[in-house]
PDB file as gemmi writes it, atoms N, CA and C in Angstrom:
CRYST1    1.000    1.000    1.000  90.00  90.00  90.00 P 1                      
ATOM      1  N   UNK A   1     126.021  50.783 104.672  1.00  0.00           N  
ATOM      2  CA  UNK A   1     125.295  51.739 104.386  1.00  0.00           C  
ATOM      3  C   UNK A   1     126.580  52.441 103.623  1.00  0.00           C  
ATOM      4  N   UNK A   2     127.710  51.894 104.248  1.00  0.00           N  
ATOM      5  CA  UNK A   2     129.007  52.694 103.889  1.00  0.00           C  
ATOM      6  C   UNK A   2     128.950  52.353 102.030  1.00  0.00           C  
ATOM      7  N   UNK A   3     129.073  51.149 102.178  1.00  0.00           N  
ATOM      8  CA  UNK A   3     128.750  50.309 100.692  1.00  0.00           C  
ATOM      9  C   UNK A   3     127.508  50.940  99.735  1.00  0.00           C  
ATOM     10  N   UNK A   4     127.097  51.495 100.034  1.00  0.00           N  
ATOM     11  CA  UNK A   4     125.946  52.176  99.524  1.00  0.00           C  
ATOM     12  C   UNK A   4     126.231  53.693  99.162  1.00  0.00           C  
ATOM     13  N   UNK A   5     126.956  54.310 100.022  1.00  0.00           N  
ATOM     14  CA  UNK A   5     127.301  55.305  99.907  1.00  0.00           C  
ATOM     15  C   UNK A   5     128.674  55.939  99.056  1.00  0.00           C  
ATOM     16  N   UNK A   6     129.549  54.730  98.702  1.00  0.00           N  
ATOM     17  CA  UNK A   6     130.055  54.952  97.996  1.00  0.00           C  
ATOM     18  C   UNK A   6     129.809  54.683  96.324  1.00  0.00           C  
ATOM     19  N   UNK A   7     129.051  53.609  96.531  1.00  0.00           N  
ATOM     20  CA  UNK A   7     128.380  53.533  95.233  1.00  0.00           C  
ATOM     21  C   UNK A   7     127.914  54.386  94.529  1.00  0.00           C  
ATOM     22  N   UNK A   8     127.269  55.595  95.560  1.00  0.00           N  
ATOM     23  CA  UNK A   8     126.020  56.835  94.909  1.00  0.00           C  
ATOM     24  C   UNK A   8     127.144  57.840  94.550  1.00  0.00           C  
ATOM     25  N   UNK A   9     128.362  57.992  95.576  1.00  0.00           N  
ATOM     26  CA  UNK A   9     129.277  58.746  95.015  1.00  0.00           C  
ATOM     27  C   UNK A   9     129.778  58.403  94.048  1.00  0.00           C  
ATOM     28  N   UNK A  10     130.266  57.204  93.467  1.00  0.00           N  
ATOM     29  CA  UNK A  10     130.906  56.921  92.080  1.00  0.00           C  
ATOM     30  C   UNK A  10     130.004  57.353  91.020  1.00  0.00           C  
ATOM     31  N   UNK A  11     128.605  57.265  91.532  1.00  0.00           N  
ATOM     32  CA  UNK A  11     127.633  57.090  90.587  1.00  0.00           C  
ATOM     33  C   UNK A  11     127.725  58.725  89.850  1.00  0.00           C  
ATOM     34  N   UNK A  12     127.869  59.729  90.681  1.00  0.00           N  
ATOM     35  CA  UNK A  12     127.756  60.961  90.657  1.00  0.00           C  
ATOM     36  C   UNK A  12     129.259  61.386  90.143  1.00  0.00           C  
ATOM     37  N   UNK A  13     130.066  61.478  90.185  1.00  0.00           N  
ATOM     38  CA  UNK A  13     131.377  61.156  89.847  1.00  0.00           C  
ATOM     39  C   UNK A  13     131.285  61.117  88.018  1.00  0.00           C  
ATOM     40  N   UNK A  14     130.770  60.162  87.563  1.00  0.00           N  
ATOM     41  CA  UNK A  14     130.814  59.364  86.490  1.00  0.00           C  
ATOM     42  C   UNK A  14     129.192  60.319  85.813  1.00  0.00           C  
ATOM     43  N   UNK A  15     128.592  60.744  86.289  1.00  0.00           N  
ATOM     44  CA  UNK A  15     127.612  61.563  85.577  1.00  0.00           C  
ATOM     45  C   UNK A  15     127.623  62.950  85.587  1.00  0.00           C  
ATOM     46  N   UNK A  16     127.736  62.768  83.606  1.00  0.00           N  
ATOM     47  CA  UNK A  16     128.319  64.414  83.309  1.00  0.00           C  
ATOM     48  C   UNK A  16     127.099  65.183  83.596  1.00  0.00           C  
ATOM     49  N   UNK A  17     125.756  65.508  83.772  1.00  0.00           N  
ATOM     50  CA  UNK A  17     124.827  66.437  84.142  1.00  0.00           C  
ATOM     51  C   UNK A  17     125.332  66.930  85.708  1.00  0.00           C  
ATOM     52  N   UNK A  18     125.616  66.106  86.102  1.00  0.00           N  
ATOM     53  CA  UNK A  18     126.132  66.908  87.826  1.00  0.00           C  
ATOM     54  C   UNK A  18     127.920  66.534  87.882  1.00  0.00           C  
ATOM     55  N   UNK A  19     128.367  67.209  86.865  1.00  0.00           N  
ATOM     56  CA  UNK A  19     129.418  67.672  86.541  1.00  0.00           C  
ATOM     57  C   UNK A  19     129.549  68.959  86.287  1.00  0.00           C  
ATOM     58  N   UNK A  20     128.644  68.997  84.989  1.00  0.00           N  
ATOM     59  CA  UNK A  20     128.482  69.893  84.236  1.00  0.00           C  
ATOM     60  C   UNK A  20     128.039  71.515  85.517  1.00  0.00           C  
ATOM     61  N   UNK A  21     126.854  70.573  86.751  1.00  0.00           N  
ATOM     62  CA  UNK A  21     126.056  71.365  87.255  1.00  0.00           C  
ATOM     63  C   UNK A  21     127.167  71.685  88.537  1.00  0.00           C  
ATOM     64  N   UNK A  22     128.026  71.394  89.431  1.00  0.00           N  
ATOM     65  CA  UNK A  22     129.192  71.415  89.896  1.00  0.00           C  
ATOM     66  C   UNK A  22     130.400  72.429  89.420  1.00  0.00           C  
ATOM     67  N   UNK A  23     130.682  72.431  88.047  1.00  0.00           N  
ATOM     68  CA  UNK A  23     131.464  73.341  87.144  1.00  0.00           C  
ATOM     69  C   UNK A  23     130.327  74.740  87.510  1.00  0.00           C  
ATOM     70  N   UNK A  24     129.537  74.733  87.577  1.00  0.00           N  
ATOM     71  CA  UNK A  24     128.731  76.098  86.784  1.00  0.00           C  
ATOM     72  C   UNK A  24     128.452  76.579  88.572  1.00  0.00           C  
ATOM     73  N   UNK A  25     128.474  76.293  89.819  1.00  0.00           N  
ATOM     74  CA  UNK A  25     128.463  76.774  90.778  1.00  0.00           C  
ATOM     75  C   UNK A  25     129.707  77.169  91.222  1.00  0.00           C  
ATOM     76  N   UNK A  26     130.812  76.490  90.583  1.00  0.00           N  
ATOM     77  CA  UNK A  26     132.240  77.059  91.230  1.00  0.00           C  
ATOM     78  C   UNK A  26     132.390  77.925  91.361  1.00  0.00           C  
ATOM     79  N   UNK A  27     133.297  78.920  92.137  1.00  0.00           N  
ATOM     80  CA  UNK A  27     133.405  80.590  91.710  1.00  0.00           C  
ATOM     81  C   UNK A  27     134.324  80.367  90.612  1.00  0.00           C  
ATOM     82  N   UNK A  28     134.365  81.728  89.531  1.00  0.00           N  
ATOM     83  CA  UNK A  28     135.118  81.767  88.925  1.00  0.00           C  
ATOM     84  C   UNK A  28     136.703  82.264  89.196  1.00  0.00           C  
ATOM     85  N   UNK A  29     137.806  81.911  88.631  1.00  0.00           N  
ATOM     86  CA  UNK A  29     139.211  82.149  88.801  1.00  0.00           C  
ATOM     87  C   UNK A  29     139.328  83.140  88.453  1.00  0.00           C  
ATOM     88  N   UNK A  30     138.942  84.233  89.489  1.00  0.00           N  
ATOM     89  CA  UNK A  30     139.346  85.670  88.640  1.00  0.00           C  
ATOM     90  C   UNK A  30     139.475  86.770  90.428  1.00  0.00           C  
ATOM     91  N   UNK A  31     139.458  87.684  89.912  1.00  0.00           N  
ATOM     92  CA  UNK A  31     139.831  88.914  91.528  1.00  0.00           C  
ATOM     93  C   UNK A  31     138.410  88.955  92.509  1.00  0.00           C  
ATOM     94  N   UNK A  32     137.206  88.467  91.135  1.00  0.00           N  
ATOM     95  CA  UNK A  32     136.125  88.583  91.316  1.00  0.00           C  
ATOM     96  C   UNK A  32     135.457  87.487  92.623  1.00  0.00           C  
ATOM     97  N   UNK A  33     136.036  86.608  91.895  1.00  0.00           N  
ATOM     98  CA  UNK A  33     135.648  85.038  92.472  1.00  0.00           C  
ATOM     99  C   UNK A  33     136.482  85.406  94.059  1.00  0.00           C  
ATOM    100  N   UNK A  34     137.654  85.887  94.399  1.00  0.00           N  
ATOM    101  CA  UNK A  34     138.508  85.449  95.047  1.00  0.00           C  
ATOM    102  C   UNK A  34     137.527  86.990  96.996  1.00  0.00           C  
ATOM    103  N   UNK A  35     137.462  88.141  95.585  1.00  0.00           N  
ATOM    104  CA  UNK A  35     136.971  88.722  96.429  1.00  0.00           C  
ATOM    105  C   UNK A  35     135.427  88.580  97.046  1.00  0.00           C  
ATOM    106  N   UNK A  36     134.686  87.914  96.169  1.00  0.00           N  
ATOM    107  CA  UNK A  36     133.338  87.858  96.763  1.00  0.00           C  
ATOM    108  C   UNK A  36     133.135  86.633  97.657  1.00  0.00           C  
ATOM    109  N   UNK A  37     134.437  85.672  98.026  1.00  0.00           N  
ATOM    110  CA  UNK A  37     134.868  84.536  98.838  1.00  0.00           C  
ATOM    111  C   UNK A  37     134.782  84.942 100.247  1.00  0.00           C  
ATOM    112  N   UNK A  38     136.049  85.933 100.056  1.00  0.00           N  
ATOM    113  CA  UNK A  38     136.521  87.281 101.286  1.00  0.00           C  
ATOM    114  C   UNK A  38     135.549  87.895 101.882  1.00  0.00           C  
ATOM    115  N   UNK A  39     135.084  88.453 101.088  1.00  0.00           N  
ATOM    116  CA  UNK A  39     133.086  89.683 101.646  1.00  0.00           C  
ATOM    117  C   UNK A  39     132.264  88.564 102.500  1.00  0.00           C  
ATOM    118  N   UNK A  40     132.111  87.665 101.484  1.00  0.00           N  
ATOM    119  CA  UNK A  40     130.640  86.299 102.361  1.00  0.00           C  
ATOM    120  C   UNK A  40     131.301  85.797 103.621  1.00  0.00           C  
ATOM    121  N   UNK A  41     132.222  85.572 103.856  1.00  0.00           N  
ATOM    122  CA  UNK A  41     133.188  84.420 104.600  1.00  0.00           C  
ATOM    123  C   UNK A  41     134.169  85.057 105.905  1.00  0.00           C  
ATOM    124  N   UNK A  42     134.954  86.140 105.253  1.00  0.00           N  
ATOM    125  CA  UNK A  42     135.676  86.505 105.996  1.00  0.00           C  
ATOM    126  C   UNK A  42     135.424  87.627 106.878  1.00  0.00           C  
ATOM    127  N   UNK A  43     135.122  88.740 106.357  1.00  0.00           N  
ATOM    128  CA  UNK A  43     134.623  89.975 106.298  1.00  0.00           C  
ATOM    129  C   UNK A  43     133.611  90.189 107.797  1.00  0.00           C  
ATOM    130  N   UNK A  44     132.899  89.495 107.525  1.00  0.00           N  
ATOM    131  CA  UNK A  44     131.311  89.007 108.774  1.00  0.00           C  
ATOM    132  C   UNK A  44     132.089  88.682 109.848  1.00  0.00           C  
ATOM    133  N   UNK A  45     132.895  87.888 110.264  1.00  0.00           N  
ATOM    134  CA  UNK A  45     133.575  87.483 110.934  1.00  0.00           C  
ATOM    135  C   UNK A  45     134.908  88.527 111.515  1.00  0.00           C  
ATOM    136  N   UNK A  46     135.429  89.273 110.877  1.00  0.00           N  
ATOM    137  CA  UNK A  46     136.093  90.086 111.653  1.00  0.00           C  
ATOM    138  C   UNK A  46     135.028  91.087 111.935  1.00  0.00           C  
ATOM    139  N   UNK A  47     134.353  91.668 111.095  1.00  0.00           N  
ATOM    140  CA  UNK A  47     133.353  92.631 112.486  1.00  0.00           C  
ATOM    141  C   UNK A  47     132.804  92.042 113.448  1.00  0.00           C  
ATOM    142  N   UNK A  48     132.570  91.207 113.346  1.00  0.00           N  
ATOM    143  CA  UNK A  48     131.932  90.076 114.467  1.00  0.00           C  
ATOM    144  C   UNK A  48     132.865  90.038 115.675  1.00  0.00           C  
ATOM    145  N   UNK A  49     133.749  90.638 115.667  1.00  0.00           N  
ATOM    146  CA  UNK A  49     135.305  90.158 116.613  1.00  0.00           C  
ATOM    147  C   UNK A  49     135.299  91.256 116.816  1.00  0.00           C  
ATOM    148  N   UNK A  50     135.938  92.416 115.977  1.00  0.00           N  
ATOM    149  CA  UNK A  50     136.352  93.414 116.253  1.00  0.00           C  
ATOM    150  C   UNK A  50     134.476  94.602 116.781  1.00  0.00           C  
ATOM    151  N   UNK A  51     133.914  94.422 116.693  1.00  0.00           N  
ATOM    152  CA  UNK A  51     132.944  95.436 116.756  1.00  0.00           C  
ATOM    153  C   UNK A  51     131.238  94.839 116.891  1.00  0.00           C  
ATOM    154  N   UNK A  52     131.469  93.665 117.998  1.00  0.00           N  
ATOM    155  CA  UNK A  52     129.961  93.256 118.217  1.00  0.00           C  
ATOM    156  C   UNK A  52     129.273  93.962 119.304  1.00  0.00           C  
ATOM    157  N   UNK A  53     130.355  94.956 120.047  1.00  0.00           N  
ATOM    158  CA  UNK A  53     129.639  95.856 121.262  1.00  0.00           C  
ATOM    159  C   UNK A  53     128.860  96.814 121.169  1.00  0.00           C  
ATOM    160  N   UNK A  54     129.859  97.351 119.659  1.00  0.00           N  
ATOM    161  CA  UNK A  54     129.255  98.576 118.505  1.00  0.00           C  
ATOM    162  C   UNK A  54     127.648  98.201 118.024  1.00  0.00           C  
ATOM    163  N   UNK A  55     127.517  97.471 117.860  1.00  0.00           N  
ATOM    164  CA  UNK A  55     126.673  96.586 116.325  1.00  0.00           C  
ATOM    165  C   UNK A  55     125.267  96.657 117.609  1.00  0.00           C  
ATOM    166  N   UNK A  56     125.790  95.619 118.615  1.00  0.00           N  
ATOM    167  CA  UNK A  56     124.615  95.434 119.387  1.00  0.00           C  
ATOM    168  C   UNK A  56     124.346  96.639 120.289  1.00  0.00           C  
ATOM    169  N   UNK A  57     124.823  97.440 120.187  1.00  0.00           N  
ATOM    170  CA  UNK A  57     124.061  98.743 121.418  1.00  0.00           C  
ATOM    171  C   UNK A  57     123.211  99.342 119.748  1.00  0.00           C  
ATOM    172  N   UNK A  58     124.089  99.687 118.535  1.00  0.00           N  
ATOM    173  CA  UNK A  58     123.389 100.617 117.543  1.00  0.00           C  
ATOM    174  C   UNK A  58     121.712  99.978 117.388  1.00  0.00           C  
ATOM    175  N   UNK A  59     122.147  98.708 117.492  1.00  0.00           N  
ATOM    176  CA  UNK A  59     120.963  97.751 117.555  1.00  0.00           C  
ATOM    177  C   UNK A  59     119.573  98.351 118.400  1.00  0.00           C  
ATOM    178  N   UNK A  60     120.410  97.956 119.984  1.00  0.00           N  
ATOM    179  CA  UNK A  60     119.190  98.204 121.338  1.00  0.00           C  
ATOM    180  C   UNK A  60     118.804  99.574 121.039  1.00  0.00           C  
ATOM    181  N   UNK A  61     119.584 100.714 120.402  1.00  0.00           N  
ATOM    182  CA  UNK A  61     118.973 102.207 120.404  1.00  0.00           C  
ATOM    183  C   UNK A  61     118.057 102.042 118.882  1.00  0.00           C  
ATOM    184  N   UNK A  62     118.487 101.361 117.839  1.00  0.00           N  
ATOM    185  CA  UNK A  62     117.427 101.109 116.921  1.00  0.00           C  
ATOM    186  C   UNK A  62     116.052 100.638 117.309  1.00  0.00           C  
ATOM    187  N   UNK A  63     116.164  98.723 118.536  1.00  0.00           N  
ATOM    188  CA  UNK A  63     115.048  98.712 118.975  1.00  0.00           C  
ATOM    189  C   UNK A  63     113.972  99.676 119.588  1.00  0.00           C  
ATOM    190  N   UNK A  64     114.634 101.115 120.199  1.00  0.00           N  
ATOM    191  CA  UNK A  64     113.960 101.826 120.601  1.00  0.00           C  
ATOM    192  C   UNK A  64     112.695 101.917 120.298  1.00  0.00           C  
ATOM    193  N   UNK A  65     112.555 102.150 118.868  1.00  0.00           N  
ATOM    194  CA  UNK A  65     111.237 102.515 117.601  1.00  0.00           C  
ATOM    195  C   UNK A  65     110.558 101.985 117.482  1.00  0.00           C  
ATOM    196  N   UNK A  66     110.741 100.386 117.902  1.00  0.00           N  
ATOM    197  CA  UNK A  66     109.938  99.436 117.275  1.00  0.00           C  
ATOM    198  C   UNK A  66     108.615  99.612 117.802  1.00  0.00           C  
ATOM    199  N   UNK A  67     107.184  99.038 117.046  1.00  0.00           N  
ATOM    200  CA  UNK A  67     106.346  98.780 117.292  1.00  0.00           C  
ATOM    201  C   UNK A  67     105.843  98.583 118.877  1.00  0.00           C  
ATOM    202  N   UNK A  68     106.317  97.399 118.945  1.00  0.00           N  
ATOM    203  CA  UNK A  68     105.767  96.932 120.528  1.00  0.00           C  
ATOM    204  C   UNK A  68     107.482  96.326 121.011  1.00  0.00           C  
ATOM    205  N   UNK A  69     106.705  96.138 122.517  1.00  0.00           N  
ATOM    206  CA  UNK A  69     108.278  95.906 123.020  1.00  0.00           C  
ATOM    207  C   UNK A  69     108.938  94.399 122.988  1.00  0.00           C  
ATOM    208  N   UNK A  70     107.412  93.749 122.216  1.00  0.00           N  
ATOM    209  CA  UNK A  70     108.236  92.019 122.280  1.00  0.00           C  
ATOM    210  C   UNK A  70     108.896  92.726 120.898  1.00  0.00           C  
ATOM    211  N   UNK A  71     108.414  92.676 120.088  1.00  0.00           N  
ATOM    212  CA  UNK A  71     109.407  93.257 118.670  1.00  0.00           C  
ATOM    213  C   UNK A  71     110.772  93.646 119.202  1.00  0.00           C  
ATOM    214  N   UNK A  72     110.888  94.230 119.868  1.00  0.00           N  
ATOM    215  CA  UNK A  72     112.252  95.176 120.716  1.00  0.00           C  
ATOM    216  C   UNK A  72     113.190  94.528 120.803  1.00  0.00           C  
ATOM    217  N   UNK A  73     111.951  93.763 122.394  1.00  0.00           N  
ATOM    218  CA  UNK A  73     113.215  92.772 122.610  1.00  0.00           C  
ATOM    219  C   UNK A  73     113.401  91.220 122.017  1.00  0.00           C  
ATOM    220  N   UNK A  74     112.915  90.713 120.803  1.00  0.00           N  
ATOM    221  CA  UNK A  74     112.953  89.527 120.042  1.00  0.00           C  
ATOM    222  C   UNK A  74     114.257  90.529 119.134  1.00  0.00           C  
ATOM    223  N   UNK A  75     114.546  91.599 118.408  1.00  0.00           N  
ATOM    224  CA  UNK A  75     115.706  92.096 117.547  1.00  0.00           C  
ATOM    225  C   UNK A  75     116.298  92.076 118.524  1.00  0.00           C  
ATOM    226  N   UNK A  76     116.780  92.929 120.010  1.00  0.00           N  
ATOM    227  CA  UNK A  76     117.854  92.592 120.833  1.00  0.00           C  
ATOM    228  C   UNK A  76     118.625  91.321 120.956  1.00  0.00           C  
ATOM    229  N   UNK A  77     117.433  90.465 121.276  1.00  0.00           N  
ATOM    230  CA  UNK A  77     117.879  89.233 121.920  1.00  0.00           C  
ATOM    231  C   UNK A  77     118.250  88.227 120.120  1.00  0.00           C  
ATOM    232  N   UNK A  78     118.172  88.240 119.553  1.00  0.00           N  
ATOM    233  CA  UNK A  78     118.786  87.840 117.979  1.00  0.00           C  
ATOM    234  C   UNK A  78     119.951  88.702 117.664  1.00  0.00           C  
ATOM    235  N   UNK A  79     120.153  89.926 117.860  1.00  0.00           N  
ATOM    236  CA  UNK A  79     121.412  90.566 117.513  1.00  0.00           C  
ATOM    237  C   UNK A  79     122.514  90.092 118.464  1.00  0.00           C  
ATOM    238  N   UNK A  80     121.892  90.003 120.143  1.00  0.00           N  
ATOM    239  CA  UNK A  80     123.044  89.521 121.050  1.00  0.00           C  
ATOM    240  C   UNK A  80     123.510  87.906 120.287  1.00  0.00           C  
ATOM    241  N   UNK A  81     123.019  87.213 119.694  1.00  0.00           N  
ATOM    242  CA  UNK A  81     122.740  85.736 119.421  1.00  0.00           C  
ATOM    243  C   UNK A  81     123.965  85.972 117.887  1.00  0.00           C  
ATOM    244  N   UNK A  82     123.461  86.625 117.228  1.00  0.00           N  
ATOM    245  CA  UNK A  82     123.865  86.476 116.483  1.00  0.00           C  
ATOM    246  C   UNK A  82     125.502  87.621 116.132  1.00  0.00           C  
ATOM    247  N   UNK A  83     125.343  89.058 116.956  1.00  0.00           N  
ATOM    248  CA  UNK A  83     126.620  89.464 117.265  1.00  0.00           C  
ATOM    249  C   UNK A  83     127.198  88.816 118.542  1.00  0.00           C  
ATOM    250  N   UNK A  84     128.177  88.144 118.366  1.00  0.00           N  
ATOM    251  CA  UNK A  84     128.056  87.460 120.129  1.00  0.00           C  
ATOM    252  C   UNK A  84     130.014  87.890 120.342  1.00  0.00           C  
ATOM    253  N   UNK A  85     130.949  87.933 119.487  1.00  0.00           N  
ATOM    254  CA  UNK A  85     131.838  88.172 119.476  1.00  0.00           C  
ATOM    255  C   UNK A  85     132.814  87.704 119.223  1.00  0.00           C  
ATOM    256  N   UNK A  86     132.431  86.668 119.156  1.00  0.00           N  
ATOM    257  CA  UNK A  86     133.129  85.158 119.343  1.00  0.00           C  
ATOM    258  C   UNK A  86     133.005  84.207 117.401  1.00  0.00           C  
ATOM    259  N   UNK A  87     134.165  84.058 117.230  1.00  0.00           N  
ATOM    260  CA  UNK A  87     134.327  83.811 115.778  1.00  0.00           C  
ATOM    261  C   UNK A  87     133.842  82.565 115.292  1.00  0.00           C  
ATOM    262  N   UNK A  88     132.968  82.381 114.365  1.00  0.00           N  
ATOM    263  CA  UNK A  88     132.490  81.287 113.479  1.00  0.00           C  
ATOM    264  C   UNK A  88     133.388  80.153 113.267  1.00  0.00           C  
ATOM    265  N   UNK A  89     133.728  79.227 113.667  1.00  0.00           N  
ATOM    266  CA  UNK A  89     134.810  78.612 112.881  1.00  0.00           C  
ATOM    267  C   UNK A  89     134.621  77.784 111.663  1.00  0.00           C  
ATOM    268  N   UNK A  90     132.906  77.820 111.660  1.00  0.00           N  
ATOM    269  CA  UNK A  90     132.189  77.028 110.334  1.00  0.00           C  
ATOM    270  C   UNK A  90     132.388  77.818 109.153  1.00  0.00           C  
ATOM    271  N   UNK A  91     131.785  79.082 109.434  1.00  0.00           N  
ATOM    272  CA  UNK A  91     132.297  79.825 108.493  1.00  0.00           C  
ATOM    273  C   UNK A  91     133.293  80.134 108.077  1.00  0.00           C  
ATOM    274  N   UNK A  92     134.293  80.517 109.008  1.00  0.00           N  
ATOM    275  CA  UNK A  92     135.833  80.113 108.677  1.00  0.00           C  
ATOM    276  C   UNK A  92     136.519  79.061 107.321  1.00  0.00           C  
ATOM    277  N   UNK A  93     136.459  77.899 108.075  1.00  0.00           N  
ATOM    278  CA  UNK A  93     136.541  76.826 107.421  1.00  0.00           C  
ATOM    279  C   UNK A  93     135.731  76.626 106.135  1.00  0.00           C  
ATOM    280  N   UNK A  94     134.492  76.917 105.875  1.00  0.00           N  
ATOM    281  CA  UNK A  94     133.795  77.259 104.541  1.00  0.00           C  
ATOM    282  C   UNK A  94     134.323  78.356 103.617  1.00  0.00           C  
ATOM    283  N   UNK A  95     135.231  78.898 104.257  1.00  0.00           N  
ATOM    284  CA  UNK A  95     135.304  80.453 103.230  1.00  0.00           C  
ATOM    285  C   UNK A  95     137.074  79.619 103.138  1.00  0.00           C  
ATOM    286  N   UNK A  96     137.820  78.827 104.073  1.00  0.00           N  
ATOM    287  CA  UNK A  96     138.912  78.422 102.951  1.00  0.00           C  
ATOM    288  C   UNK A  96     138.713  77.279 102.658  1.00  0.00           C  
ATOM    289  N   UNK A  97     137.830  76.443 102.597  1.00  0.00           N  
ATOM    290  CA  UNK A  97     137.569  75.243 101.668  1.00  0.00           C  
ATOM    291  C   UNK A  97     137.120  76.004 100.081  1.00  0.00           C  
ATOM    292  N   UNK A  98     136.049  76.835 100.000  1.00  0.00           N  
ATOM    293  CA  UNK A  98     135.774  78.085  99.284  1.00  0.00           C  
ATOM    294  C   UNK A  98     137.314  78.254  97.926  1.00  0.00           C  
ATOM    295  N   UNK A  99     138.239  78.632  99.173  1.00  0.00           N  
ATOM    296  CA  UNK A  99     138.891  79.429  98.545  1.00  0.00           C  
ATOM    297  C   UNK A  99     140.000  78.120  97.799  1.00  0.00           C  
ATOM    298  N   UNK A 100     140.169  76.932  98.360  1.00  0.00           N  
ATOM    299  CA  UNK A 100     141.167  76.307  97.725  1.00  0.00           C  
ATOM    300  C   UNK A 100     140.343  75.352  96.494  1.00  0.00           C  
ATOM    301  N   UNK A 101     138.899  75.357  96.760  1.00  0.00           N  
ATOM    302  CA  UNK A 101     138.401  74.698  95.615  1.00  0.00           C  
ATOM    303  C   UNK A 101     138.008  76.221  94.398  1.00  0.00           C  
ATOM    304  N   UNK A 102     138.318  77.087  94.340  1.00  0.00           N  
ATOM    305  CA  UNK A 102     138.654  78.581  94.004  1.00  0.00           C  
ATOM    306  C   UNK A 102     139.724  78.198  93.076  1.00  0.00           C  
ATOM    307  N   UNK A 103     140.952  77.972  93.658  1.00  0.00           N  
ATOM    308  CA  UNK A 103     142.165  77.963  93.074  1.00  0.00           C  
ATOM    309  C   UNK A 103     142.470  76.437  92.776  1.00  0.00           C  
ATOM    310  N   UNK A 104     142.133  75.479  92.976  1.00  0.00           N  
ATOM    311  CA  UNK A 104     142.248  73.963  92.500  1.00  0.00           C  
ATOM    312  C   UNK A 104     141.972  73.986  90.934  1.00  0.00           C  
ATOM    313  N   UNK A 105     142.771  73.059  90.326  1.00  0.00           N  
ATOM    314  CA  UNK A 105     142.679  73.053  89.217  1.00  0.00           C  
ATOM    315  C   UNK A 105     141.287  72.733  88.653  1.00  0.00           C  
TER     316      UNK A 105                                                      
END                                                                             
């Protein structure tokens, strides 16, 4: 199995179309690429960490106007699961990896 994965990796590294596609999805090395990574990966985690209670209160007030009680309860439940006040280490790790990829030669 390991040999098969190594063989596939070797084939992908030698495939010019694959390498071209990788370069297309790489964020540009500019202020906009840097800000894009920061805004998409780090800012939501900071907001979740500092303002999760306020966000959940606002959503609970907003859910009072929902068409039915089940929809309101689902909205409140989802918001509590999403904005739990804990940092997502997966999101932070992805952000750091994208920043490394951004500034890598």
